[in-house]
N, C-alpha and C positions, 0 to 999 in steps of 0.2 A: 597325816600318811589313814591311821587310821578310820579318820571322817572319810575320807576319798573312799580307803574299800568297803567302809557299809554304806555310804551312797553308791558305788555301783554294784553292790548284791540287791539293794533293796529295788534298783531300777532295773536289775535283770532279772526279779525274783517279780516283776509289774508286766516284763514284757511277754517274758511264759507265763502268766496267768491271763495276758491278753491275749494273745496266743490263742489256747487251751479252750478261752471263751465264746473264740472268736469262729469253734470249729476247726483250727488247724492244727490240735495236737500231734496228729499223725507224722508230722514233722518232727517230732524228737523220737518217735517211735523209728523212722527211717534213717536217722542220724544212729541213732543206737544199732539195728542190724547192719547197716553198713561197718559200722568201725570195725565191728567184732567180724564180721566174713566177708571182706572182698573190696569190692572198687565203691566207694562212694556215690556212684549214678548207677541205675539201671546195667546190664551185661548179660551179655549167653550165658554165661555160668554162673546166674544168679539160682539154682536150684535149689542147693544148700542155705539161700536164707530165709526161706516159705514153708511155712508147715503146705503140704503136698500128700495128695492124690494117686494110688497108682496105679496107670493104666498097665491092666494085665497081658501079659502074650507069656503064654504055657508052651502053644509050641510052634517057636523058631525054628524058620528058614530063612538062609543064606541067600545072595543073588548069587547065581552064576555068573562066572568071568565069560566074560568074551575070550577068544584067543586071541586078542591085540592089546587085553588087559595092561594099561602102563605102558603101553607101547610108545604112545602120543605124544609128543614136546610140545608143553605150553608158550603161547608166542610169546616175544616179547613185551606185545602192547597187552594181551593177557596176563602176566605175570607182573609188570606194574602195575598196573590197575586193582590183582590182590592186593601187593603189595601195600601201594597206599591205601587202600578201603580196611586193610587187616582183616583180612580174611581167615575166619578161623579150619574151611574146609570148602573143597569142590570137589562133586560126585558128579558123573556121567553116566544115563544108562544110556543103553541103543538098542534097540531091536531086543528087549527085555532083556539086556545081559547088560556085567557090569563093566563098561568102557574103560576109564579112570576115576581114579581116587587121589587125592592128596589132602593133607592136614597140615597145619600150622600151630604156634604158640599153647602148644604141652597140649593137643586135640587127636584123639586115635578115631577109630570107626568107632569104639564102644561108649564115646563120649555123649552126655548126653546135652545138648545144648536149647537154647530158649528159644521157642518159633515165635514170638513176641507176636505179632496181628495177624501170622499167618493161620494164629490158632481160630480166628472169625471165620477163616474158610472152614474150617475141622466145622464148627457149628452150621453152617450151610448145608455139609455134607449130613450132618446128623437129624436139620426140618427135615430133607429126603426121607432119611431114615426111621422117620416119625410119622410123614406120613403113608412109605409101604406099609407100617405097621399098625397103623390107624387108629395111632395116636393123634394124630392131626389129621384135619380133611383136604387141608391144602395148602399152600403159600400162602391164601388170602382170605385167610378166616382170623377175624378178628382176635386181637391180642384180649379185648376183654371178655371175651369170654373162658379165660384162662386169670385174668388177674381183675376184676369185676371194677376194682378202683379206677379206672379208666372209662368207666361207662360216664362218672362224672365230670368227663372232661370235654370241652368246649372243641378241642381238637383228639385227644385221647385218642373217646370214642368210634373215630375211624381207620386207628391205628392197626395195620395187618402185619404176620412174620414177614410179609414179602418187604412191606418198606422197613422194617429191621436190617435186613440180608440186604437191601441192595441203599442203604446208608439214605432211605427220604422221610426220614422219618419227625423231623421236622420239633428237635427239643431243642432248650433253652442251654445247650453246650457248643465253646468255644474249646475243640481240641487243639489244646497249647500243650509243650512237652518242655518246654524252654525256663520257666520257674516253679520253684516249690509249692506257690500258692495254689498252682492250677488243677483245674477238677482231675484231669487227668492222672496229675503225682500225688493224688490225695486218693482214685482209686487204684494205685498199682500198691498203696503201703494201711489201707483203709480197711478197719476190722471187721465191718459189717457192709460189704457192697449191696446187698439188699436195699439196706435204708438208705445208702447213700443213692443209688439207681431212682426208687419211688420218688426223692426228693425231687427231682430233676422233672419241673414241668415241660411239656409240651406246647411250644409257641406261635408255630405255624402249621398250618393245615396237609397231615404225611401226604406221600405221594407228589408231589409239587415241584420240590428241589431237592437237590444231591447235597448233601453234607455230611464231610464227615467222621462221626463220634460214635467215640466207643462206647458209651452209656447206650448204643442200639445193640451193640452186643452181649452187653452185661445183660440189660433186659432179654433177651433171645433164650440166652444161659439159663435164666431164671424159670421163664416160661421152659424150655426144654425138659430141667429137670421136673418143675411142676405135671406134667402130662404124660410122661413117661412114667413118674414116679421112682424114678433110677437118678443119679449122681450122673453130671456129666461124665466122668471117669470112666464107667462103669458100662456104659451105654457108648462110648466111642471103644472100650477094649472089649465089648458084645459084638458091635458092629461094622469094626474098621479092624483092629489089633489087631484079633486073634483071626476072624477072615484071611487076614495080610498074611500073617505068620511071621509077625515082626521080632526081630533079630534079639531086639532087647524091648523091656517092661518098660514107659514111658512113666512119665510124673506131671502132674496137672497142679502147680502151685494153688495154694488157697485163701479167702483170708480165715480170720479167729474162728468164725463160726463151721467151716469146710465147706463153704464155697466157693468152688472153680472160680478160678479171676477168667471169666469164658471170653475176656476180650483180651487174652494175651496167653501168654504159659505155661504151652506144654514144652516142657522138656523132653526132644528125641534125640535119635541121634541121626546122622546124614543120611545112611543108608536108609533107614526106615522112613523117613520125611519121602524119598525117593517114589516108596512103594506107594503111601499116598497119591503122588503127581502119577502115576500109571494108572495105578484105576482108574480116577477120573477120566484119566485121557479115552482110556478103553471103554468109557461109557457107561463107568460100573461094573462094570464085567471083570469078575479074576479065578484065573484058572479052571473057565467055566461055568462059573456061577455068580450070578447080579446078585452085586452086592447091594447095588442104590439103583432105581430104577433109569433105564436108558432114555424113558422123556422127560425125566425129573433133572438128569445130567445135562441136554439138552438146553432147557429153561438156565438151571444153574448158572451155561458158560455161555448166554446170550447177554451185548451187551443189552445196557436201559436206554431210553430214549434220553433221560436229562442227562446222563454220562456215556457214553460210548467208549472209553476206555476203563466201564467198571461192567462186572455183572452183578452176582450174589454174593458180594464179600470175594469175590476174583477178581482180577483185575485184565483187561485186554491189553495186546501190546498191538493189535493189525489191525488200529481205527484208521491209518492213515493206509493209501493205494500203497506204496512200497514197502510197505511192514508184511515180514513173513507171518503166518499165522500162528499166534500164539496164546496161552495164557496161563496165570503165573499168580502165588501164592506169594503175599509179600508183607513181610514182617521189620518192625522198626531196627533202625544200623542195619539194615542191609540184609534181611534173610529171604531166602527165594527159593520156591518149586519152581521150576519154568518147565510146560509142557508143551513140545512143538510134535502136533499130530504127522506133519507131513514127513519126519523125520521118525517119525518113530522114539524121540527121546525125550529125557529128562533131566533136567539138569537141577542138581541142588548149589545151592553157595550159602556160605555162614559166616557170619562177620560183626564187629564193631567199628562200626564207620557212623558219625551221625550229621553227615555232612555230604549225601549225597547226591549229587547235581540228578533236575527232574526237567519232564519238558513241558510243557503248558497245562497239561493236564494229571500233573505229580506224579508222573511216573517216572524211574529211576533212569537214566540213559544207563546206567553198568547194565538192565535186563539187556538193551541190543547191542553194547558189547560183548556181552557173554555169549549170548546167541554165534554173533558172527565170529566169534573167536575160536569156537566149540566147533562149530561147523568147518571153520577153517582147519583147523587141523587133521579134521576127518580122512 
């Protein structure tokens, strides 16, 4: 028995050393974090698992409640769908007023929930702000003007900010969430996001092919930080959180060096997320002030030729003739900010479900269900 235990110890030590030497040491960090602070997999309640920066809101302003606030009943179809997909919140804004809200699983109006990849859309907004502020010439500016290392790359020298937002950068990156050795898993737990990002090569000519890659968003976040001279959290606070009068300060998870996880992980309330959708749907206007140029908003929400279900890291749900016009922010595990201009409506839904059915363009079918059922209950 003693020899067996000794052999097991040696074997485990060898495997551990091999994992570290292979660059996968972050796996042990992930295990340690999750064992101490909650679920073993990424969750909308990850806010306390990682270091973060505050997205300050100093002058909170609540949504005005509609006269019909919470007077509508959810249909059985929608109730069943939300239960099956482990919803944590559902919120509906109609005509700039709070029409309906409901929370599940110990969540409430003040709960900060993980945006996951909806944060990529927030980066697109900040890119427009950087253009408005003169930090960036346009979304067609070369990334190599910010990071000269790409000038030496055969394909990287052609990379633009637009390519990063439209997911046409051509990185050597497979978007994979299902196993711990994937680059996405490493990205969620790694201590130095810049090191990982700059270590990924560009294998194809940018602008020729759509391929969803979270590394594009991280590079965009690094570039915005460099050109503005501000952290993403401070810039988001200055340009969006403060002007919108968010009810609660948010948090943006960071790596160990203080760099925001630009590809994900803005923690905010459902009500505050709805304000972002309303502002975008109003072409960047909020209470008489143009927070983001209308021209940029139009470009940001225009479908690309390579993928007519995708804009500037914001999804389009109306590429089929019978679909109602909508745009939506989409995050892992079923996070949505859905904008329906025709009805002046914003729907926010958060949850924790990793098996949402999608159409041929990778759009969750739940978006259509939400739109149909919410419109049907009015």
